C-alpha positions, 0 to 999 in steps of 0.5 A: 523513576527517572535520571532527572528524578535521581538528580532531584534526590541527590539534591534534596539531601542537606548535611549530615551523617548520611549524606555520602551513603545517600548520595552512594545509593542514589548513584547506584540506583541511576546507573541501574537505571541509565543501563537498563534504559540503554538495554531496552533502546538497543533490544528494540533496535535489534527487533527493528532491524530483525522485522526489517530483515524478515520482511526484505526476505520475501522477494517481489515478483513480477506480475506482467510477462516481460512481453506478449500476453502470456498468462494475460488475455485483453479483456473483452469490454467491447470497443477496447482500444489496442495493448501491448506488453514490451520490455515489461511495460504495458502500453494500453490504448483508448477505448470506447470506452475502456481497455484493459487486461485480466490476469488468467488462472488463479496464482495470485494471492488473495490476502495478506498481499501488497502491490506496487507499480507506475503509470502514466497517462500520456492521453485522455482525460479520465482514470488511468488507474482502474485496477481490480484485485482480490480481497479475500472471496470478494473483489474491489478496484482502485480508480485513480483520475476517474470523472472528469480526471481527478477521483481517487478512491475504492470501487465499491464499497457496501455497493458505493462506488468510488465517487460515493463513498467515504475513500473518495478524493481529488488530486490533480494528475498531470499527463505525461508525468510518471506515478507510483503507486501502492495497495496492500492488503491484510486481515484488517485493512486496504491500504493505498498509497501514491507516491510513497504517500497514504492516501487512504485506509478502508477497514475490512470488518463487516463491509462489503466489497464488490466491483461496477458491472462494467468491470467484472471480467476484470477479476480476479486481477486487471488492469483498465484505463477510460478513453485513455493512452496509459502506459504501465510499469514496473509492477510487482507484488509479494505475499505479507506477514499473516501475524498481527 
């Protein structure tokens, strides 16, 4: 029963000695329904607030040091350009072909985490995001701006790189413009956002995740670029609730 049906019931009664009793009964039922609806709505609102409070308690942590490469190293790709971290901003100079940094140690989570950062390509025309990260016991890479400047995708899934699997898409990225990225790894999916728009979601299931041979040295967590000058800032991460 809803409020519309209550009104219909009241309107359906004609004349008779029991009219008042019927109207009183239906009116009481409508008031009870309205009260229950308000209570459910309030409970839902409070649950949403509580969920937001729980999430806000998990603090974002910085990925990069304020300056220097403490806890990191320049990735030995061969032909790599200069790297620098100053005031929390990572600067990657063009390499032949790649330049990057990779994290030392094993203190980064492998499950149930999300990270976000901003990046801009100042010069060049190939990928300015080549971020390698753990997925459980495996690893994969998010590529943005590859294969001539516009490809976005995950490398690799079931042996197929970003240009060959279902995550591939193409966008126009302008040099000198900041873009915001977010990656989330949970028990079910790998999810990616660009400028707060969800652009892909990969169900993990029985899929096999790996990295291309060129970025094996980026594991477990690394960032690289291809023949481009790139700056990266506000790179942070946090763990998330593992409960579905």
